[in-house]
Structures are given as structure tokens and as C-alpha cells.
C-alpha positions in Angstrom: 113.6 94.5 97.9 116.5 96.5 97.2 117.8 94.0 94.4 114.4 94.2 92.8 113.9 97.5 92.6 117.3 97.9 91.0 116.7 95.6 88.3 113.1 97.0 87.7 115.7 100.7 87.3 117.6 98.8 84.8 114.8 97.6 82.8 113.4 101.0 80.5 110.2 100.2 80.9 109.8 99.6 84.6 111.9 103.1 84.3 109.4 104.7 83.5 106.4 103.5 85.4 108.6 103.6 88.2 109.3 107.8 87.5 106.0 108.2 87.0 104.6 106.6 90.4 107.4 109.0 91.9 106.2 112.0 90.3 102.5 111.2 91.2 103.8 110.9 94.8 105.7 113.9 94.5 102.2 115.6 93.0 100.5 113.9 96.1 102.9 115.4 99.1 102.6 118.6 97.4 98.6 119.0 97.8 99.0 117.8 101.3 101.2 121.2 102.4 99.3 123.3 100.2 96.4 125.5 102.6 93.2 125.7 101.7 91.8 129.2 101.0 90.2 131.0 104.1 92.9 128.9 106.4 94.8 130.9 108.9 98.1 129.1 108.8 100.1 131.0 111.3 97.4 130.0 113.5 97.3 126.2 112.8 100.2 125.7 113.9 99.9 127.4 116.9 97.2 124.7 117.4 98.9 122.3 116.2 101.6 122.8 118.5 99.8 123.5 121.7 97.5 120.2 120.8 100.3 118.0 120.7 102.0 119.6 123.7 98.6 118.0 125.5 98.2 115.1 127.0 95.3 114.1 125.4 95.5 112.3 121.6 93.9 114.0 118.9 90.3 112.6 118.4 91.4 112.7 114.3 94.8 110.6 114.3 93.6 108.1 112.0 92.4 110.4 109.6 95.2 112.6 110.3 97.5 109.2 109.9 95.9 108.7 106.3 96.3 112.1 105.5 99.9 112.0 106.4 99.5 115.1 108.4 97.7 117.0 105.9 94.4 117.3 107.9 95.7 119.1 111.1 97.0 121.3 108.4 93.4 121.8 107.0 95.5 121.8 103.5 93.6 120.9 99.9 94.6 116.9 100.7 92.9 117.6 103.9 90.6 114.5 103.9 93.4 112.3 102.6 92.6 108.7 101.3 90.2 108.1 104.1 87.0 109.0 102.3 87.8 106.2 100.0 88.8 103.3 102.7 85.6 104.1 103.9 83.5 103.9 101.1 85.3 101.0 100.2 84.5 99.6 103.5 80.9 100.1 103.4 80.5 99.0 99.8 82.5 95.2 100.5 80.0 95.2 104.0 77.0 95.9 101.4 77.9 93.5 98.9 76.7 91.0 101.3 73.9 92.1 102.3 72.5 93.5 98.8 71.3 91.0 96.5 71.9 93.2 93.5 76.0 94.6 94.8 76.2 90.3 95.3 74.6 90.0 91.9 77.2 92.5 90.4 80.0 91.6 92.2 79.3 88.1 90.2 79.3 89.4 87.0 83.2 89.8 86.4 85.0 92.7 85.0 81.3 94.9 84.1 80.0 94.5 87.7 83.5 95.2 89.5 83.4 98.3 87.0 79.8 99.3 88.0 80.3 98.6 91.9 84.2 101.0 91.9 81.4 103.6 90.7 79.4 103.1 93.2 82.3 103.6 95.1 83.6 107.0 93.6 80.1 108.3 94.4 80.0 107.6 97.8 83.6 108.4 98.7 82.3 112.0 97.1 79.4 112.3 99.3 81.8 111.1 102.8 84.3 113.8 101.1 81.4 116.6 101.6 80.4 115.4 105.0 83.7 114.8 106.6 85.1 118.3 105.5 81.7 119.6 106.8 82.3 118.5 110.0 86.3 119.5 110.3 85.3 123.1 108.8 81.9 123.4 111.3 84.7 122.3 114.8 87.2 124.1 113.1 85.1 127.7 113.3 83.5 126.7 117.0 87.1 126.0 118.4 86.8 122.6 118.5 89.2 120.7 116.3 92.1 121.1 118.1 92.6 120.6 122.0 92.9 123.5 123.7 92.3 125.8 120.5 92.1 129.3 121.6 93.1 131.1 118.0 90.7 131.7 115.2 92.3 129.6 112.1 89.5 130.5 109.8 89.8 134.3 108.5 86.0 134.6 108.6 83.2 132.0 109.3 81.0 133.6 106.4 78.8 131.2 104.1 81.3 131.8 101.3 84.1 130.7 103.2 82.6 127.9 104.4 81.3 126.8 101.6 84.9 127.5 99.2 86.4 125.3 101.9 84.4 122.4 101.8 84.4 121.8 98.1 88.6 122.6 97.7 88.7 119.7 100.5 86.1 117.5 98.6 87.7 118.2 95.3 90.8 117.5 96.6 89.4 113.8 97.6 88.2 113.9 93.7 92.1 114.7 92.9 93.6 112.1 95.3 91.5 109.3 93.5 92.4 110.3 90.3 96.3 109.9 91.2 95.5 106.6 92.5 94.2 105.5 89.4 96.9 106.4 87.5 99.5 105.1 89.7 97.8 101.3 88.9 97.1 102.3 84.9 100.0 103.7 83.9 102.3 103.3 87.2 103.6 100.4 89.6 101.4 98.3 92.3 98.3 99.3 93.7 97.7 103.3 93.7 95.7 103.6 96.2 97.8 101.4 98.7 100.5 103.6 97.1 99.4 106.7 98.3 98.3 105.4 101.5 101.7 104.3 102.2 103.1 107.7 101.3 101.1 109.1 104.0 102.2 107.0 106.7 106.1 106.8 106.0 105.8 110.8 105.3 105.5 111.2 109.2 108.4 108.7 110.0 110.9 111.5 109.6 109.6 114.0 112.3 109.0 111.3 115.0 112.3 110.1 114.5 113.8 113.4 115.2 111.4 114.0 118.1 111.9 110.8 119.9 115.9 111.7 119.7 115.4 115.0 120.8 113.1 114.1 123.7 114.1 110.5 125.0 117.8 110.9 124.1 120.3 108.7 122.0 119.7 105.3 124.4 115.9 104.9 123.7 116.4 106.0 120.2 118.5 103.3 119.3 115.8 100.6 121.5 112.9 102.0 119.4 115.0 101.2 115.7 115.7 97.9 117.4 112.5 96.9 118.1 111.1 98.3 115.5 113.2 96.0 112.9 112.3 92.8 116.0 108.1 94.2 114.8 108.9 94.4 111.3 110.6 91.1 110.8 107.9 89.6 112.9 105.2 91.3 110.8 106.6 90.3 107.3 106.5 87.1 109.0 102.7 86.3 109.7 102.0 88.6 106.5 103.4 86.0 104.3 102.2 82.8 106.8 99.7 80.9 104.9 97.5 77.5 105.1 97.6 76.1 102.2 94.8 73.2 101.8 95.2 71.3 98.6 93.0 70.9 95.6 92.6 68.1 93.3 90.4 68.1 90.0 89.4 65.4 88.5 89.8 64.4 84.9 86.7 64.9 83.1 86.1 64.8 78.8 84.5 67.3 76.8 83.7 66.7 73.4 87.1 64.9 72.6 89.7 66.5 74.9 90.8 65.9 78.2 90.2 68.9 81.2 91.4 68.2 85.1 93.5 65.7 86.7 95.4 68.8 87.8 96.3 69.7 91.7 96.2 73.4 93.1 95.6 74.8 96.4 93.8 77.5 98.3 96.1 79.6 100.9 94.3 80.9 103.5 96.7 83.5 105.3 96.9 84.0 108.8 96.0 87.1 108.7 92.8 87.2 106.6 91.4 90.0 107.1 94.1 92.6 107.4 94.4 96.3 108.4 90.1 96.7 108.4 89.9 95.6 112.2 91.7 97.8 113.8 90.4 100.4 111.6 86.5 99.5 112.8 88.0 99.5 116.4 89.4 102.9 116.4 86.6 104.2 114.6 84.3 102.5 117.6 86.1 103.7 120.0 87.0 107.6 118.8 82.9 108.1 119.4 83.1 108.6 122.7 85.7 111.4 122.4 83.9 112.6 119.8 80.8 113.0 122.3 83.2 114.5 124.5 84.2 117.0 122.5 80.7 118.0 121.5 79.2 117.8 125.2 81.7 118.9 126.9 79.5 119.2 130.2 78.0 115.7 130.0 79.3 114.0 133.4 78.8 110.8 132.4 81.5 111.4 129.6 83.8 113.2 131.8 83.6 111.6 134.7 82.9 107.7 133.8 83.7 107.0 130.5 86.2 108.9 128.9 88.9 108.7 131.8 88.6 104.8 131.0 89.9 105.6 127.5 92.7 107.1 128.1 95.9 105.6 125.9 97.9 104.5 129.1 94.3 102.7 131.1 94.5 99.1 130.9 90.7 98.9 130.5 90.8 100.7 127.2 93.9 98.0 126.3 91.5 95.5 126.8 88.4 96.9 125.1 90.6 97.9 122.1 92.1 94.3 122.1 89.0 92.5 122.4 87.0 94.9 119.7 90.3 93.5 117.4 90.0 89.9 118.1 85.8 90.4 117.8 86.4 92.3 114.2 88.2 90.0 112.9 86.2 87.3 113.2 83.3 89.4 111.6 85.0 91.0 108.7 86.4 87.0 107.9 83.0 85.6 108.1 81.7 88.4 105.8 83.8 88.0 102.9 85.2 84.3 103.1 82.2 82.0 102.4 83.0 79.0 102.3 79.7 77.3 101.2 80.3 79.3 98.1 83.6 78.2 97.5 82.7 74.5 98.3 80.2 74.9 95.4 82.6 76.1 92.8 84.7 73.6 93.6 82.1 70.9 92.8 81.1 73.0 89.3 84.6 72.1 88.1 85.1 68.8 89.8 87.7 69.7 92.4 87.6 68.2 95.6 90.0 68.3 98.6 91.6 65.6 99.4 89.8 63.0 102.1 86.7 65.2 102.1 83.8 64.7 100.4 82.4 67.4 97.9 79.8 69.8 98.7 78.2 70.6 103.0 81.5 68.3 104.2 84.1 70.6 102.1 82.5 74.0 103.1 82.4 72.4 106.9 86.2 71.2 106.6 87.0 75.3 105.3 85.2 76.7 107.9 86.6 74.6 110.6 89.7 75.5 109.5 89.4 79.2 108.8 88.3 79.2 112.4 91.2 78.3 113.8 93.4 79.7 111.6 92.1 82.9 111.9 92.4 83.3 116.4 96.3 83.3 115.7 95.8 86.6 113.2 93.3 88.0 115.2 95.8 87.9 118.6 98.7 89.1 115.9 95.9 92.3 115.4 95.6 92.6 118.8 99.1 92.5 120.0 100.2 94.8 117.1 97.6 97.4 117.7 98.8 97.8 121.3 102.2 98.9 120.7 101.6 102.7 120.6 99.9 102.3 123.7 102.2 100.4 125.2 105.0 102.5 124.2 103.1 105.3 125.4 102.8 103.9 128.9 106.8 103.2 128.8 108.5 105.7 127.5 105.1 109.3 126.8 105.8 109.0 123.3 102.6 107.1 121.6 102.1 109.9 119.1 105.8 109.3 117.8 106.4 106.0 117.6 106.5 104.9 114.0 106.9 101.0 114.6 103.1 99.6 115.6 98.9 99.4 115.2 98.1 100.8 111.8 101.3 102.0 110.7 103.6 99.3 110.7 100.6 96.9 108.9 100.4 99.1 106.1 104.0 99.9 105.0 104.2 95.7 105.4 101.3 94.8 103.5 102.0 97.6 100.8 105.6 96.9 100.6 105.1 93.1 99.9 102.5 93.7 97.5 104.3 96.4 95.5 107.5 94.2 95.6 106.1 91.0 94.6 104.3 93.0 91.8 107.7 93.9 90.6 109.0 90.8 90.3 106.7 89.1 88.8 106.9 91.7 85.6 110.8 91.5 86.4 109.8 88.0 85.4 107.9 88.7 82.6 110.9 90.4 80.8 113.8 88.2 81.6 112.2 85.0 80.5 114.4 82.2 79.6 113.2 79.6 77.1 113.9 76.0 77.8 115.7 75.4 74.6 118.1 78.4 75.4 
């Protein structure tokens, strides 16, 4: 990985792209630190310190992860990349349900451009809703656990509207920065920004573990982290390659087909989406507890079982991730459609008849290869909860759950793109 980056910096064209990407990342991080007009920065920091010292995890910890800590600081990039992620997931799910969106998806580049436009509109709408909710909870004192100071200078309509507009505009700027990286930089822009927000919290987490738990625990965490990264890289790269043979056919005077390829089915076909779904669903009871703090059912019968170190919470989290893994794979990979496309172009799996038998075979393989992928996602997501039970440092444990999946996935994808561009620029001909 480091060799590919060094070689890229030695190539003038790639060096410009890498430096441009780094410049956009710096701008993004500066925006994550600039406070929103109308926010009392000192009061926010006091509330953050009080919330982090409490026993309960923050209600918005997942969104705060995707904002690189900007959410709890109420900066202009407070919402981070989360509205865009949510909009992308919603559009991807609606593509399966709404025939119009499904038809657009099949139209190629023009349809993809239209869906991307819809995603942008939905992102802005979600940003307005989320920023309004955050400002409302901040003004009522429910944004932070145990909040005892006013973090807004005033709660007038002008101040509230200004904060909502600034946060929504920040989300639009983040989308623009991501598209700039995609067009003129290296890698997928949105993925790079997500990677940046996650990595931004690592130094503080390492410092907290070292200061609170000592050098021995800090060393153990590093060793365990390296083992987790190696295991995640191994599973993320694992795939089942189904061979596909294309029959020879005459079109005019030319012979087509006769080639061999394969369908790569990844062990983790669903990516990080099931973890996000499960985490979001488990945050709903906590949100209800914030809105109705006097509810006996929530306070006595539900919320105590959703604490991080509770075995019931771990079991429910694991079960939800397994369920959402199968659910997401089922709606994103259509074996019947793949089989029909193969049959249309004269392709077949050796030993399997084209058409329905091919679809059944693909569904058979996908169902069984998803099982270890679902178990893998569930175990990785439980790492922070286990860390909380063992060393009481779930919020500061960097290697686990959503963070490590994002870092490894984006890192591998970016390095692959760098290597592919290096190969294009250093290709040696056969006659050399």
C-alpha cells in the first residue's frame, strides 16, 4: 500500500491528483471545526465533557462518527456525510420498489445521472430535517446527556433559522467537495470524506486509552487492533468466483464469444449497510427515551436492556445485523436478472443449464456465502461492546464496529484505484 502511494507521488499527474485530494480534505476538516453562528462554543465544550464523563453513550454517536466529531461541536459541517448516506440508501431501496427508478437504473449513464440528482435533492431535504431536530433538542437542553447550560445564545426564530440554513448549506458543500475529489482527485469522493471523518477521531481515542488505562492496556489494544485489521482485510477480499463461459456465435462475418470469465460473489456482499441499519434501529428507543423521559415502559422495561454492556443488547444487535445482511443482499442482487442477462449474451455456468436453473444455482451459492459474511459483520460490530464490558472504553476503542469496516473498505478501494492508474502509466509493451 505504501509502495503504491510513493510511486504515485513520483508520477506528476497522480501527484497533482493526490495533492488536490489532500487539499480538499484539509478544507473539509477546517469546516468541521468552524462553529455555527449563534452557538456558544464554550458551553458546547462544557456539555461535551459532561456527556463523555457519563455512563450512557451519546444518542447521536453514529451520526457523530460520520461527522468526525463535528456534530457535537455544532459546526457548519455538523451533519457531515450522514444525510447523503441516508439518501443513497433510501434511493437504492426505492429502486427495487418503484418501477420508474428501476427503469432509470437500466438506462445506463443517463439514468444514473438522474438518480444522482434525486439523491442530492433528498440529501438537502434530510439535512433540513436533521438540522431542525438537532437545533430543537439543543434549545430544549436534550442534545447532551446531563446538559445544564444553554448552548445557544438565544432561541429566537432568526437564530434557529440561521443555524438550520448554515448546517444545510454545509451538507451541500460537503457533497460538492466529494464530487470534486471524484472528478479531479483519487478515489470516490464521498468515501474519502467518510474515511477522513472516521480517522480524525483516532488520535484522541488513543490518547484517552493511554491516559485512562495505562501503557499495558494501550499496547494490548494496538495488538488486538492489528489482528482485527488483518482479519477484516482477509474477509473483505474473500470472494467466490463462479465461472462463466460464453458460447461462440457468428454475427455477420465475425465470430464473437468463446471467452471465459467469472462472477465474483463477495463474502461480505452487503458491505457496511447492515451495521448502519441495526445501529439506527437500536437508537430509536433511546431517542424515545429522550423525548418521553417520564415513560415507565421505556425507563423500566426497555432501556435498561439496551445498555452497551447488557448481553440482551449484544444479542439483539447481532441478530439484527444478520437479518439486515440477508435482507440487503436479497434486494441488491437479483439472481434471475443476472441469469437472464447471461442467457441473452450466450453465457452459461459450466454444468448448469441457462435460465431458471442458473438463477436457482446463483441463489443457492449466494445464500450460503452470505452466512459467514453476516456472522463476520455481527462479530465485528460487537467488538466495541465487548471492549466496553472488558475495559470500559467502548467510546474510545477505535478498532471495531463501523469504524474499522469503513477504514479497511475505503483504504482497499483507494489503493486499488491508485495501482490501476499506475499500471496505465507504466505499461510496458510486448516488443520492448
